[in-house]
N, CA, C, O and the ligand as a Tripos MOL2 file, in Angstrom:
@<TRIPOS>MOLECULE
protein
  317   315    80     0     0
PROTEIN
NO_CHARGES

@<TRIPOS>ATOM
      1 N          33.7330   85.7470  133.9860 N.3       1 MET1
      2 CA         33.3470   87.1380  133.8770 C.3       1 MET1
      3 C          32.5270   87.6580  132.9510 C.2       1 MET1
      4 O          32.8930   87.4630  131.7920 O.2       1 MET1
      5 N          31.4130   88.3310  133.1190 N.am      2 LYS2
      6 CA         30.6690   88.9500  132.1740 C.3       2 LYS2
      7 C          31.0770   90.1250  131.4160 C.2       2 LYS2
      8 O          31.9220   90.8500  131.9410 O.2       2 LYS2
      9 N          30.5710   90.4680  130.1490 N.am      3 CYS3
     10 CA         31.0930   91.6190  129.3980 C.3       3 CYS3
     11 C          30.9000   92.8700  130.1760 C.2       3 CYS3
     12 O          31.8050   93.6960  130.0540 O.2       3 CYS3
     13 N          29.9090   93.1760  130.9480 N.am      4 ASN4
     14 CA         29.7930   94.2890  131.5700 C.3       4 ASN4
     15 C          30.8720   94.5450  132.5870 C.2       4 ASN4
     16 O          31.2270   95.7060  132.7910 O.2       4 ASN4
     17 N          31.4080   93.5620  133.2260 N.am      5 LYS5
     18 CA         32.3730   93.6300  134.2030 C.3       5 LYS5
     19 C          33.7550   93.8420  133.2920 C.2       5 LYS5
     20 O          34.5530   94.7190  133.6210 O.2       5 LYS5
     21 N          33.9590   93.1250  132.3090 N.am      6 ALA6
     22 CA         35.1060   93.3740  131.4970 C.3       6 ALA6
     23 C          35.2710   94.7700  131.1310 C.2       6 ALA6
     24 O          36.3660   95.3280  131.2080 O.2       6 ALA6
     25 N          34.1870   95.3610  130.7270 N.am      7 ARG7
     26 CA         34.0710   96.8540  130.2530 C.3       7 ARG7
     27 C          34.5240   97.6980  131.2860 C.2       7 ARG7
     28 O          35.2200   98.6640  130.9750 O.2       7 ARG7
     29 N          34.2250   97.4780  132.5200 N.am      8 VAL8
     30 CA         34.4830   98.1510  133.6380 C.3       8 VAL8
     31 C          35.9940   98.2150  134.0170 C.2       8 VAL8
     32 O          36.5620   99.2270  134.4290 O.2       8 VAL8
     33 N          36.6060   96.9120  133.8090 N.am      9 LEU9
     34 CA         37.9650   96.8620  133.9980 C.3       9 LEU9
     35 C          38.8650   97.2500  132.7740 C.2       9 LEU9
     36 O          40.0870   97.3220  132.9030 O.2       9 LEU9
     37 N          38.2900   97.4760  131.6890 N.am     10 MET10
     38 CA         38.9180   97.7760  130.4170 C.3      10 MET10
     39 C          39.8010   99.0100  130.6290 C.2      10 MET10
     40 O          40.9900   98.9620  130.3110 O.2      10 MET10
     41 N          39.3230   99.9820  131.0930 N.am     11 SER11
     42 CA         40.2160  101.4030  131.0500 C.3      11 SER11
     43 C          41.3070  101.0960  131.9450 C.2      11 SER11
     44 O          42.4110  101.4790  131.5600 O.2      11 SER11
     45 N          41.2440  100.4300  133.1690 N.am     12 ALA12
     46 CA         42.1590  100.2230  133.9280 C.3      12 ALA12
     47 C          43.2600   99.1490  133.2930 C.2      12 ALA12
     48 O          44.4610   99.2600  133.5410 O.2      12 ALA12
     49 N          42.7680   98.1920  132.5210 N.am     13 ALA13
     50 CA         43.6150   97.3860  131.8630 C.3      13 ALA13
     51 C          44.4290   97.9670  130.9770 C.2      13 ALA13
     52 O          45.6120   97.6280  130.9320 O.2      13 ALA13
     53 N          43.9010   98.9620  130.1120 N.am     14 VAL14
     54 CA         44.7300   99.7780  129.2850 C.3      14 VAL14
     55 C          45.9520  100.5050  129.7930 C.2      14 VAL14
     56 O          47.0640  100.6110  129.2740 O.2      14 VAL14
     57 N          45.4500  101.0140  131.0050 N.am     15 ASP15
     58 CA         46.6620  101.6070  131.8890 C.3      15 ASP15
     59 C          47.4980  100.7620  132.5800 C.2      15 ASP15
     60 O          48.4450  101.2110  133.2270 O.2      15 ASP15
     61 N          47.2270   99.4670  132.5080 N.am     16 GLY16
     62 CA         47.9990   98.4920  133.1500 C.3      16 GLY16
     63 C          47.9760   98.4850  134.7410 C.2      16 GLY16
     64 O          48.9340   98.2070  135.4620 O.2      16 GLY16
     65 N          46.5240   98.8930  135.2020 N.am     17 GLU17
     66 CA         46.3410   99.0280  136.5140 C.3      17 GLU17
     67 C          45.5910   98.1540  137.2970 C.2      17 GLU17
     68 O          45.1440   98.3970  138.4170 O.2      17 GLU17
     69 N          45.4550   96.9540  136.5510 N.am     18 LEU18
     70 CA         44.5320   95.7290  137.1590 C.3      18 LEU18
     71 C          45.4960   94.9470  138.1070 C.2      18 LEU18
     72 O          46.6870   94.7790  137.8440 O.2      18 LEU18
     73 N          44.9100   94.5040  139.1790 N.am     19 SER19
     74 CA         45.5100   93.4600  139.9390 C.3      19 SER19
     75 C          45.7880   92.3680  139.0870 C.2      19 SER19
     76 O          45.1610   92.1840  138.0430 O.2      19 SER19
     77 N          46.8790   91.4920  139.5610 N.am     20 SER20
     78 CA         47.2260   90.3390  138.7700 C.3      20 SER20
     79 C          45.8030   89.3950  138.7230 C.2      20 SER20
     80 O          45.5700   88.8100  137.6660 O.2      20 SER20
     81 N          45.0470   89.2750  139.6280 N.am     21 THR21
     82 CA         43.8080   88.3070  139.5640 C.3      21 THR21
     83 C          42.8680   88.9570  138.5580 C.2      21 THR21
     84 O          42.4050   88.2420  137.6690 O.2      21 THR21
     85 N          42.5000   90.4260  138.6230 N.am     22 GLU22
     86 CA         41.7890   91.0560  137.8170 C.3      22 GLU22
     87 C          42.3120   90.7640  136.2690 C.2      22 GLU22
     88 O          41.5410   90.3090  135.4250 O.2      22 GLU22
     89 N          43.3830   91.0020  136.0480 N.am     23 GLU23
     90 CA         44.0430   91.0160  134.6650 C.3      23 GLU23
     91 C          43.8590   89.4380  134.1550 C.2      23 GLU23
     92 O          43.4760   89.1820  133.0130 O.2      23 GLU23
     93 N          44.1460   88.5220  135.0350 N.am     24 GLN24
     94 CA         43.9260   87.0100  134.5960 C.3      24 GLN24
     95 C          42.5450   86.8920  134.0360 C.2      24 GLN24
     96 O          42.3050   86.4340  132.9180 O.2      24 GLN24
     97 N          41.5750   87.3710  134.9530 N.am     25 GLN25
     98 CA         40.2340   87.2230  134.5970 C.3      25 GLN25
     99 C          39.7760   87.9230  133.4210 C.2      25 GLN25
    100 O          39.0030   87.4230  132.6030 O.2      25 GLN25
    101 N          40.2970   89.1780  133.3380 N.am     26 PHE26
    102 CA         39.9010   89.9780  132.1660 C.3      26 PHE26
    103 C          40.4570   89.4270  130.9450 C.2      26 PHE26
    104 O          39.7480   89.2820  129.9490 O.2      26 PHE26
    105 N          41.6320   89.1250  130.9620 N.am     27 LEU27
    106 CA         42.4050   88.2780  129.7630 C.3      27 LEU27
    107 C          41.7110   87.0990  129.4270 C.2      27 LEU27
    108 O          41.4420   86.8470  128.2530 O.2      27 LEU27
    109 N          41.3700   86.2900  130.4420 N.am     28 SER28
    110 CA         40.6710   84.9920  129.9610 C.3      28 SER28
    111 C          39.3310   85.4010  129.3080 C.2      28 SER28
    112 O          38.9870   84.8720  128.2510 O.2      28 SER28
    113 N          38.5930   86.3060  129.9020 N.am     29 HIS29
    114 CA         37.4300   86.7860  129.1520 C.3      29 HIS29
    115 C          37.6300   87.1000  127.6900 C.2      29 HIS29
    116 O          36.8740   86.7480  126.7860 O.2      29 HIS29
    117 N          38.5700   87.6990  127.5840 N.am     30 LEU30
    118 CA         39.0940   88.3120  126.0330 C.3      30 LEU30
    119 C          39.1720   87.0190  125.1460 C.2      30 LEU30
    120 O          38.6790   87.0190  124.0190 O.2      30 LEU30
    121 N          39.7940   85.9270  125.6660 N.am     31 THR31
    122 CA         40.0220   84.9670  124.7440 C.3      31 THR31
    123 C          38.7520   84.1560  124.4590 C.2      31 THR31
    124 O          38.8200   83.2680  123.6090 O.2      31 THR31
    125 N          37.5590   84.3980  125.1230 N.am     32 LYS32
    126 CA         36.4510   83.8840  124.7410 C.3      32 LYS32
    127 C          35.3970   84.8390  124.0520 C.2      32 LYS32
    128 O          34.3870   84.4070  123.4950 O.2      32 LYS32
    129 N          35.7320   86.2050  124.1420 N.am     33 CYS33
    130 CA         34.7940   87.2740  123.8460 C.3      33 CYS33
    131 C          35.4860   88.0210  122.7510 C.2      33 CYS33
    132 O          36.4440   88.7390  123.0380 O.2      33 CYS33
    133 N          35.0290   87.8930  121.3870 N.am     34 LYS34
    134 CA         35.4870   88.6760  120.3400 C.3      34 LYS34
    135 C          35.2910   90.2230  120.6150 C.2      34 LYS34
    136 O          36.1460   91.1060  120.5440 O.2      34 LYS34
    137 N          33.9380   90.3320  120.9510 N.am     35 GLU35
    138 CA         33.5620   91.8500  121.3040 C.3      35 GLU35
    139 C          34.4990   92.5830  122.0250 C.2      35 GLU35
    140 O          35.0680   93.6090  121.6540 O.2      35 GLU35
    141 N          34.6290   91.9640  123.1270 N.am     36 CYS36
    142 CA         35.3420   92.6710  124.2630 C.3      36 CYS36
    143 C          36.9480   92.9210  123.5720 C.2      36 CYS36
    144 O          37.6200   93.9340  123.7690 O.2      36 CYS36
    145 N          37.2960   91.9420  122.8710 N.am     37 THR37
    146 CA         38.7100   91.8670  122.3790 C.3      37 THR37
    147 C          38.7390   93.0540  121.5440 C.2      37 THR37
    148 O          39.6320   93.8950  121.6530 O.2      37 THR37
    149 N          37.6490   93.1570  120.5960 N.am     38 GLU38
    150 CA         37.7960   94.2740  119.6630 C.3      38 GLU38
    151 C          37.6590   95.7810  120.4280 C.2      38 GLU38
    152 O          38.3510   96.7460  120.1040 O.2      38 GLU38
    153 N          36.7670   95.8040  121.3650 N.am     39 GLU39
    154 CA         36.7380   96.9900  122.2260 C.3      39 GLU39
    155 C          38.0300   97.2830  123.0580 C.2      39 GLU39
    156 O          38.3920   98.4430  123.2570 O.2      39 GLU39
    157 N          38.6680   96.2740  123.5070 N.am     40 PHE40
    158 CA         40.0790   96.4120  124.1400 C.3      40 PHE40
    159 C          41.0450   97.0200  123.0480 C.2      40 PHE40
    160 O          41.6490   98.0720  123.2580 O.2      40 PHE40
    161 N          41.1610   96.3120  121.8780 N.am     41 ASP41
    162 CA         41.8850   97.0150  120.6820 C.3      41 ASP41
    163 C          41.7530   98.3590  120.6820 C.2      41 ASP41
    164 O          42.7480   99.0680  120.8320 O.2      41 ASP41
    165 N          40.3230   98.9660  120.4880 N.am     42 GLU42
    166 CA         40.0020  100.2600  120.1950 C.3      42 GLU42
    167 C          40.7440  101.1110  121.4440 C.2      42 GLU42
    168 O          41.5320  102.0460  121.3020 O.2      42 GLU42
    169 N          40.3100  100.5710  122.6050 N.am     43 ALA43
    170 CA         40.6360  101.4480  123.8400 C.3      43 ALA43
    171 C          42.1500  101.6960  123.8050 C.2      43 ALA43
    172 O          42.5940  102.8050  124.1010 O.2      43 ALA43
    173 N          42.9550  100.6720  123.4460 N.am     44 LYS44
    174 CA         44.5370  100.7520  123.4030 C.3      44 LYS44
    175 C          45.0370  101.7690  122.4040 C.2      44 LYS44
    176 O          45.9800  102.5400  122.5760 O.2      44 LYS44
    177 N          44.1560  101.6430  121.1780 N.am     45 LYS45
    178 CA         44.4420  102.7770  120.0840 C.3      45 LYS45
    179 C          44.1910  104.0780  120.6270 C.2      45 LYS45
    180 O          45.0920  104.9140  120.5620 O.2      45 LYS45
    181 N          43.1200  104.3560  121.1390 N.am     46 THR46
    182 CA         42.7550  105.4540  121.7290 C.3      46 THR46
    183 C          43.6360  106.1190  122.7170 C.2      46 THR46
    184 O          43.8740  107.3270  122.7190 O.2      46 THR46
    185 N          44.1480  105.1700  123.6360 N.am     47 LYS47
    186 CA         45.2210  105.7570  124.4840 C.3      47 LYS47
    187 C          46.4070  106.0430  124.0270 C.2      47 LYS47
    188 O          47.1300  106.9030  124.5300 O.2      47 LYS47
    189 N          46.7520  105.2310  122.8780 N.am     48 LEU48
    190 CA         48.0030  105.6710  122.1510 C.3      48 LEU48
    191 C          47.9960  106.9870  121.5220 C.2      48 LEU48
    192 O          49.0070  107.6890  121.5130 O.2      48 LEU48
    193 N          46.8590  107.3560  120.9790 N.am     49 ILE49
    194 CA         46.5470  108.6790  120.2370 C.3      49 ILE49
    195 C          46.5960  109.8430  121.2940 C.2      49 ILE49
    196 O          47.1570  110.9090  121.0410 O.2      49 ILE49
    197 N          45.9840  109.5800  122.4820 N.am     50 ILE50
    198 CA         46.0550  110.4770  123.5530 C.3      50 ILE50
    199 C          47.4020  110.7020  123.9790 C.2      50 ILE50
    200 O          47.7270  111.8780  124.1430 O.2      50 ILE50
    201 N          48.2430  109.8150  124.1880 N.am     51 LYS51
    202 CA         49.4100  109.7460  124.7810 C.3      51 LYS51
    203 C          50.4000  110.6330  123.8330 C.2      51 LYS51
    204 O          51.2170  111.4600  124.2380 O.2      51 LYS51
    205 N          50.1490  110.2870  122.5340 N.am     52 GLU52
    206 CA         50.9180  111.0760  121.4680 C.3      52 GLU52
    207 C          50.8130  112.5740  121.6260 C.2      52 GLU52
    208 O          51.7720  113.3450  121.6080 O.2      52 GLU52
    209 N          49.5200  112.9100  121.7860 N.am     53 ARG53
    210 CA         49.0520  114.3540  121.8460 C.3      53 ARG53
    211 C          49.7460  114.8990  123.3040 C.2      53 ARG53
    212 O          50.3730  115.9580  123.2870 O.2      53 ARG53
    213 N          49.6360  114.2950  124.2830 N.am     54 VAL54
    214 CA         50.0880  114.6980  125.4450 C.3      54 VAL54
    215 C          51.5840  115.0810  125.2520 C.2      54 VAL54
    216 O          52.0280  116.2130  125.4450 O.2      54 VAL54
    217 N          52.2750  114.0520  124.8680 N.am     55 VAL55
    218 CA         53.7690  114.1310  124.8600 C.3      55 VAL55
    219 C          54.0240  115.4160  123.7740 C.2      55 VAL55
    220 O          54.8210  116.2890  124.1180 O.2      55 VAL55
    221 N          53.3750  115.5150  122.5290 N.am     56 ARG56
    222 CA         53.5270  116.5430  121.8410 C.3      56 ARG56
    223 C          53.4230  117.8930  122.3490 C.2      56 ARG56
    224 O          54.2850  118.7510  122.1580 O.2      56 ARG56
    225 N          52.3060  118.0750  123.0290 N.am     57 PHE57
    226 CA         51.8440  119.4160  123.4770 C.3      57 PHE57
    227 C          52.1050  119.6180  124.9670 C.2      57 PHE57
    228 O          51.9490  120.7070  125.5200 O.2      57 PHE57
    229 N          52.5450  118.4170  125.6380 N.am     58 LYS58
    230 CA         52.7370  118.6860  127.1510 C.3      58 LYS58
    231 C          51.4920  119.2990  127.7810 C.2      58 LYS58
    232 O          51.5210  120.3750  128.3780 O.2      58 LYS58
    233 N          50.3590  118.5330  127.6110 N.am     59 ALA59
    234 CA         49.1810  119.0710  127.8870 C.3      59 ALA59
    235 C          48.9930  118.7270  129.5430 C.2      59 ALA59
    236 O          49.4260  117.7130  130.0900 O.2      59 ALA59
    237 N          48.2620  119.7890  130.1790 N.am     60 PRO60
    238 CA         48.1760  119.5240  131.6740 C.3      60 PRO60
    239 C          46.9050  118.4090  131.7420 C.2      60 PRO60
    240 O          46.1850  118.1570  130.7760 O.2      60 PRO60
    241 N          46.8010  117.9150  132.8160 N.am     61 GLN61
    242 CA         45.8820  116.7450  133.0450 C.3      61 GLN61
    243 C          44.3630  117.1950  132.6980 C.2      61 GLN61
    244 O          43.5180  116.3890  132.3080 O.2      61 GLN61
    245 N          44.1730  118.2630  132.8440 N.am     62 SER62
    246 CA         42.6990  118.8890  132.5750 C.3      62 SER62
    247 C          42.3460  118.7570  131.0970 C.2      62 SER62
    248 O          41.2520  118.3720  130.6860 O.2      62 SER62
    249 N          43.4590  119.1430  130.2820 N.am     63 LEU63
    250 CA         43.2460  119.0480  128.9310 C.3      63 LEU63
    251 C          43.2650  117.6880  128.4880 C.2      63 LEU63
    252 O          42.4810  117.4180  127.5780 O.2      63 LEU63
    253 N          43.9940  116.7700  128.9360 N.am     64 VAL64
    254 CA         43.8850  115.3690  128.7540 C.3      64 VAL64
    255 C          42.5500  114.7650  128.9950 C.2      64 VAL64
    256 O          42.0430  113.9080  128.2720 O.2      64 VAL64
    257 N          41.9810  115.3060  130.1360 N.am     65 ASN65
    258 CA         40.5490  114.6960  130.4710 C.3      65 ASN65
    259 C          39.5550  115.4400  129.3130 C.2      65 ASN65
    260 O          38.5830  114.7820  128.9420 O.2      65 ASN65
    261 N          39.6930  116.3390  128.9230 N.am     66 SER66
    262 CA         38.9090  116.9840  127.9950 C.3      66 SER66
    263 C          38.9890  116.1030  126.6860 C.2      66 SER66
    264 O          37.9910  115.5900  126.1790 O.2      66 SER66
    265 N          40.1520  115.9880  126.2310 N.am     67 ILE67
    266 CA         40.2460  115.2460  124.9850 C.3      67 ILE67
    267 C          39.7260  113.6290  125.1080 C.2      67 ILE67
    268 O          39.2500  113.0120  124.1550 O.2      67 ILE67
    269 N          39.8860  113.1460  126.2880 N.am     68 MET68
    270 CA         39.2510  111.7840  126.5360 C.3      68 MET68
    271 C          37.7980  111.9390  126.4060 C.2      68 MET68
    272 O          37.1810  111.0590  125.8070 O.2      68 MET68
    273 N          37.2270  112.8610  126.8510 N.am     69 GLN69
    274 CA         35.7930  113.2810  126.7790 C.3      69 GLN69
    275 C          35.3260  113.3420  125.4590 C.2      69 GLN69
    276 O          34.3270  112.7360  125.0720 O.2      69 GLN69
    277 N          36.0700  114.1050  124.7200 N.am     70 LEU70
    278 CA         35.7100  114.4100  123.2830 C.3      70 LEU70
    279 C          35.8710  113.1350  122.6010 C.2      70 LEU70
    280 O          34.9790  112.7130  121.8650 O.2      70 LEU70
    281 N          36.8980  112.5250  122.7880 N.am     71 THR71
    282 CA         37.0380  111.1310  122.0300 C.3      71 THR71
    283 C          35.8120  110.1310  122.2280 C.2      71 THR71
    284 O          35.2750  109.5050  121.3140 O.2      71 THR71
    285 N          35.4820  110.0900  123.4960 N.am     72 SER72
    286 CA         34.4990  109.1760  123.7980 C.3      72 SER72
    287 C          33.1070  109.7370  123.1510 C.2      72 SER72
    288 O          32.2980  108.9960  122.5920 O.2      72 SER72
    289 N          32.9710  110.8770  123.2730 N.am     73 LEU73
    290 CA         31.7240  111.4450  122.4380 C.3      73 LEU73
    291 C          31.7250  111.2950  121.0160 C.2      73 LEU73
    292 O          30.6540  111.1360  120.4310 O.2      73 LEU73
    293 N          32.8660  111.3290  120.3640 N.am     74 SER74
    294 CA         32.9670  111.3260  118.9920 C.3      74 SER74
    295 C          32.8630  109.7340  118.5700 C.2      74 SER74
    296 O          32.4200  109.3790  117.4780 O.2      74 SER74
    297 N          33.2870  108.9110  119.4880 N.am     75 GLN75
    298 CA         32.9880  107.4790  119.0910 C.3      75 GLN75
    299 C          31.6750  107.1250  119.1230 C.2      75 GLN75
    300 O          31.1710  106.3960  118.2680 O.2      75 GLN75
    301 N          30.9000  107.7270  120.3300 N.am     76 ARG76
    302 CA         29.3550  107.3900  120.3930 C.3      76 ARG76
    303 C          28.6590  108.0340  119.1880 C.2      76 ARG76
    304 O          27.6520  107.4620  118.7690 O.2      76 ARG76
    305 N          29.0730  109.1560  118.5790 N.am     77 GLU77
    306 CA         28.3330  109.7840  117.4730 C.3      77 GLU77
    307 C          28.4710  108.7680  116.3590 C.2      77 GLU77
    308 O          27.4960  108.5260  115.6480 O.2      77 GLU77
    309 N          29.6110  108.1720  116.1740 N.am     78 THR78
    310 CA         29.8080  107.2510  114.8140 C.3      78 THR78
    311 C          29.0380  106.0530  115.0090 C.2      78 THR78
    312 O          28.7890  105.4260  113.9800 O.2      78 THR78
    313 N          28.6000  105.5870  116.1070 N.am     79 VAL79
    314 CA         27.9700  104.1960  116.1950 C.3      79 VAL79
    315 C          26.5130  104.4570  115.6350 C.2      79 VAL79
    316 O          25.7050  103.5310  115.5600 O.2      79 VAL79
    317 ZN         32.6770   90.2110  126.5550 Zn       80 ZN80
@<TRIPOS>BOND
     1     1     2 1
     2     2     3 1
     3     3     4 2
     4     3     5 am
     5     5     6 1
     6     6     7 1
     7     7     8 2
     8     7     9 am
     9     9    10 1
    10    10    11 1
    11    11    12 2
    12    11    13 am
    13    13    14 1
    14    14    15 1
    15    15    16 2
    16    15    17 am
    17    17    18 1
    18    18    19 1
    19    19    20 2
    20    19    21 am
    21    21    22 1
    22    22    23 1
    23    23    24 2
    24    23    25 am
    25    25    26 1
    26    26    27 1
    27    27    28 2
    28    27    29 am
    29    29    30 1
    30    30    31 1
    31    31    32 2
    32    31    33 am
    33    33    34 1
    34    34    35 1
    35    35    36 2
    36    35    37 am
    37    37    38 1
    38    38    39 1
    39    39    40 2
    40    39    41 am
    41    41    42 1
    42    42    43 1
    43    43    44 2
    44    43    45 am
    45    45    46 1
    46    46    47 1
    47    47    48 2
    48    47    49 am
    49    49    50 1
    50    50    51 1
    51    51    52 2
    52    51    53 am
    53    53    54 1
    54    54    55 1
    55    55    56 2
    56    55    57 am
    57    57    58 1
    58    58    59 1
    59    59    60 2
    60    59    61 am
    61    61    62 1
    62    62    63 1
    63    63    64 2
    64    63    65 am
    65    65    66 1
    66    66    67 1
    67    67    68 2
    68    67    69 am
    69    69    70 1
    70    70    71 1
    71    71    72 2
    72    71    73 am
    73    73    74 1
    74    74    75 1
    75    75    76 2
    76    75    77 am
    77    77    78 1
    78    78    79 1
    79    79    80 2
    80    79    81 am
    81    81    82 1
    82    82    83 1
    83    83    84 2
    84    83    85 am
    85    85    86 1
    86    86    87 1
    87    87    88 2
    88    87    89 am
    89    89    90 1
    90    90    91 1
    91    91    92 2
    92    91    93 am
    93    93    94 1
    94    94    95 1
    95    95    96 2
    96    95    97 am
    97    97    98 1
    98    98    99 1
    99    99   100 2
   100    99   101 am
   101   101   102 1
   102   102   103 1
   103   103   104 2
   104   103   105 am
   105   105   106 1
   106   106   107 1
   107   107   108 2
   108   107   109 am
   109   109   110 1
   110   110   111 1
   111   111   112 2
   112   111   113 am
   113   113   114 1
   114   114   115 1
   115   115   116 2
   116   115   117 am
   117   117   118 1
   118   118   119 1
   119   119   120 2
   120   119   121 am
   121   121   122 1
   122   122   123 1
   123   123   124 2
   124   123   125 am
   125   125   126 1
   126   126   127 1
   127   127   128 2
   128   127   129 am
   129   129   130 1
   130   130   131 1
   131   131   132 2
   132   131   133 am
   133   133   134 1
   134   134   135 1
   135   135   136 2
   136   135   137 am
   137   137   138 1
   138   138   139 1
   139   139   140 2
   140   139   141 am
   141   141   142 1
   142   142   143 1
   143   143   144 2
   144   143   145 am
   145   145   146 1
   146   146   147 1
   147   147   148 2
   148   147   149 am
   149   149   150 1
   150   150   151 1
   151   151   152 2
   152   151   153 am
   153   153   154 1
   154   154   155 1
   155   155   156 2
   156   155   157 am
   157   157   158 1
   158   158   159 1
   159   159   160 2
   160   159   161 am
   161   161   162 1
   162   162   163 1
   163   163   164 2
   164   163   165 am
   165   165   166 1
   166   166   167 1
   167   167   168 2
   168   167   169 am
   169   169   170 1
   170   170   171 1
   171   171   172 2
   172   171   173 am
   173   173   174 1
   174   174   175 1
   175   175   176 2
   176   175   177 am
   177   177   178 1
   178   178   179 1
   179   179   180 2
   180   179   181 am
   181   181   182 1
   182   182   183 1
   183   183   184 2
   184   183   185 am
   185   185   186 1
   186   186   187 1
   187   187   188 2
   188   187   189 am
   189   189   190 1
   190   190   191 1
   191   191   192 2
   192   191   193 am
   193   193   194 1
   194   194   195 1
   195   195   196 2
   196   195   197 am
   197   197   198 1
   198   198   199 1
   199   199   200 2
   200   199   201 am
   201   201   202 1
   202   202   203 1
   203   203   204 2
   204   203   205 am
   205   205   206 1
   206   206   207 1
   207   207   208 2
   208   207   209 am
   209   209   210 1
   210   210   211 1
   211   211   212 2
   212   211   213 am
   213   213   214 1
   214   214   215 1
   215   215   216 2
   216   215   217 am
   217   217   218 1
   218   218   219 1
   219   219   220 2
   220   219   221 am
   221   221   222 1
   222   222   223 1
   223   223   224 2
   224   223   225 am
   225   225   226 1
   226   226   227 1
   227   227   228 2
   228   227   229 am
   229   229   230 1
   230   230   231 1
   231   231   232 2
   232   231   233 am
   233   233   234 1
   234   234   235 1
   235   235   236 2
   236   235   237 am
   237   237   238 1
   238   238   239 1
   239   239   240 2
   240   239   241 am
   241   241   242 1
   242   242   243 1
   243   243   244 2
   244   243   245 am
   245   245   246 1
   246   246   247 1
   247   247   248 2
   248   247   249 am
   249   249   250 1
   250   250   251 1
   251   251   252 2
   252   251   253 am
   253   253   254 1
   254   254   255 1
   255   255   256 2
   256   255   257 am
   257   257   258 1
   258   258   259 1
   259   259   260 2
   260   259   261 am
   261   261   262 1
   262   262   263 1
   263   263   264 2
   264   263   265 am
   265   265   266 1
   266   266   267 1
   267   267   268 2
   268   267   269 am
   269   269   270 1
   270   270   271 1
   271   271   272 2
   272   271   273 am
   273   273   274 1
   274   274   275 1
   275   275   276 2
   276   275   277 am
   277   277   278 1
   278   278   279 1
   279   279   280 2
   280   279   281 am
   281   281   282 1
   282   282   283 1
   283   283   284 2
   284   283   285 am
   285   285   286 1
   286   286   287 1
   287   287   288 2
   288   287   289 am
   289   289   290 1
   290   290   291 1
   291   291   292 2
   292   291   293 am
   293   293   294 1
   294   294   295 1
   295   295   296 2
   296   295   297 am
   297   297   298 1
   298   298   299 1
   299   299   300 2
   300   299   301 am
   301   301   302 1
   302   302   303 1
   303   303   304 2
   304   303   305 am
   305   305   306 1
   306   306   307 1
   307   307   308 2
   308   307   309 am
   309   309   310 1
   310   310   311 1
   311   311   312 2
   312   311   313 am
   313   313   314 1
   314   314   315 1
   315   315   316 2
@<TRIPOS>SUBSTRUCTURE
     1 MET1         2 RESIDUE 1 A MET
     2 LYS2         6 RESIDUE 1 A LYS
     3 CYS3        10 RESIDUE 1 A CYS
     4 ASN4        14 RESIDUE 1 A ASN
     5 LYS5        18 RESIDUE 1 A LYS
     6 ALA6        22 RESIDUE 1 A ALA
     7 ARG7        26 RESIDUE 1 A ARG
     8 VAL8        30 RESIDUE 1 A VAL
     9 LEU9        34 RESIDUE 1 A LEU
    10 MET10       38 RESIDUE 1 A MET
    11 SER11       42 RESIDUE 1 A SER
    12 ALA12       46 RESIDUE 1 A ALA
    13 ALA13       50 RESIDUE 1 A ALA
    14 VAL14       54 RESIDUE 1 A VAL
    15 ASP15       58 RESIDUE 1 A ASP
    16 GLY16       62 RESIDUE 1 A GLY
    17 GLU17       66 RESIDUE 1 A GLU
    18 LEU18       70 RESIDUE 1 A LEU
    19 SER19       74 RESIDUE 1 A SER
    20 SER20       78 RESIDUE 1 A SER
    21 THR21       82 RESIDUE 1 A THR
    22 GLU22       86 RESIDUE 1 A GLU
    23 GLU23       90 RESIDUE 1 A GLU
    24 GLN24       94 RESIDUE 1 A GLN
    25 GLN25       98 RESIDUE 1 A GLN
    26 PHE26      102 RESIDUE 1 A PHE
    27 LEU27      106 RESIDUE 1 A LEU
    28 SER28      110 RESIDUE 1 A SER
    29 HIS29      114 RESIDUE 1 A HIS
    30 LEU30      118 RESIDUE 1 A LEU
    31 THR31      122 RESIDUE 1 A THR
    32 LYS32      126 RESIDUE 1 A LYS
    33 CYS33      130 RESIDUE 1 A CYS
    34 LYS34      134 RESIDUE 1 A LYS
    35 GLU35      138 RESIDUE 1 A GLU
    36 CYS36      142 RESIDUE 1 A CYS
    37 THR37      146 RESIDUE 1 A THR
    38 GLU38      150 RESIDUE 1 A GLU
    39 GLU39      154 RESIDUE 1 A GLU
    40 PHE40      158 RESIDUE 1 A PHE
    41 ASP41      162 RESIDUE 1 A ASP
    42 GLU42      166 RESIDUE 1 A GLU
    43 ALA43      170 RESIDUE 1 A ALA
    44 LYS44      174 RESIDUE 1 A LYS
    45 LYS45      178 RESIDUE 1 A LYS
    46 THR46      182 RESIDUE 1 A THR
    47 LYS47      186 RESIDUE 1 A LYS
    48 LEU48      190 RESIDUE 1 A LEU
    49 ILE49      194 RESIDUE 1 A ILE
    50 ILE50      198 RESIDUE 1 A ILE
    51 LYS51      202 RESIDUE 1 A LYS
    52 GLU52      206 RESIDUE 1 A GLU
    53 ARG53      210 RESIDUE 1 A ARG
    54 VAL54      214 RESIDUE 1 A VAL
    55 VAL55      218 RESIDUE 1 A VAL
    56 ARG56      222 RESIDUE 1 A ARG
    57 PHE57      226 RESIDUE 1 A PHE
    58 LYS58      230 RESIDUE 1 A LYS
    59 ALA59      234 RESIDUE 1 A ALA
    60 PRO60      238 RESIDUE 1 A PRO
    61 GLN61      242 RESIDUE 1 A GLN
    62 SER62      246 RESIDUE 1 A SER
    63 LEU63      250 RESIDUE 1 A LEU
    64 VAL64      254 RESIDUE 1 A VAL
    65 ASN65      258 RESIDUE 1 A ASN
    66 SER66      262 RESIDUE 1 A SER
    67 ILE67      266 RESIDUE 1 A ILE
    68 MET68      270 RESIDUE 1 A MET
    69 GLN69      274 RESIDUE 1 A GLN
    70 LEU70      278 RESIDUE 1 A LEU
    71 THR71      282 RESIDUE 1 A THR
    72 SER72      286 RESIDUE 1 A SER
    73 LEU73      290 RESIDUE 1 A LEU
    74 SER74      294 RESIDUE 1 A SER
    75 GLN75      298 RESIDUE 1 A GLN
    76 ARG76      302 RESIDUE 1 A ARG
    77 GLU77      306 RESIDUE 1 A GLU
    78 THR78      310 RESIDUE 1 A THR
    79 VAL79      314 RESIDUE 1 A VAL
    80 ZN80       317 GROUP 0 **** ****
């Protein structure tokens, strides 16, 4: 698997939505690729933060989507 494929699968992986074959391929890429491992750790942290906010405020899905967009925007700005 190449990094770009791994990045595509990453958000589904965070949500635990990969098929077992995809998950195996994804995880085996992570064992070989430090960059994707770091990226995956960040993605999991981001998801935890969003989840926490959703639970606390019982936000509707549209607001969750806005938060996710803001999060990805602010990540881009810091790079
Ligand atoms: Zn990679």
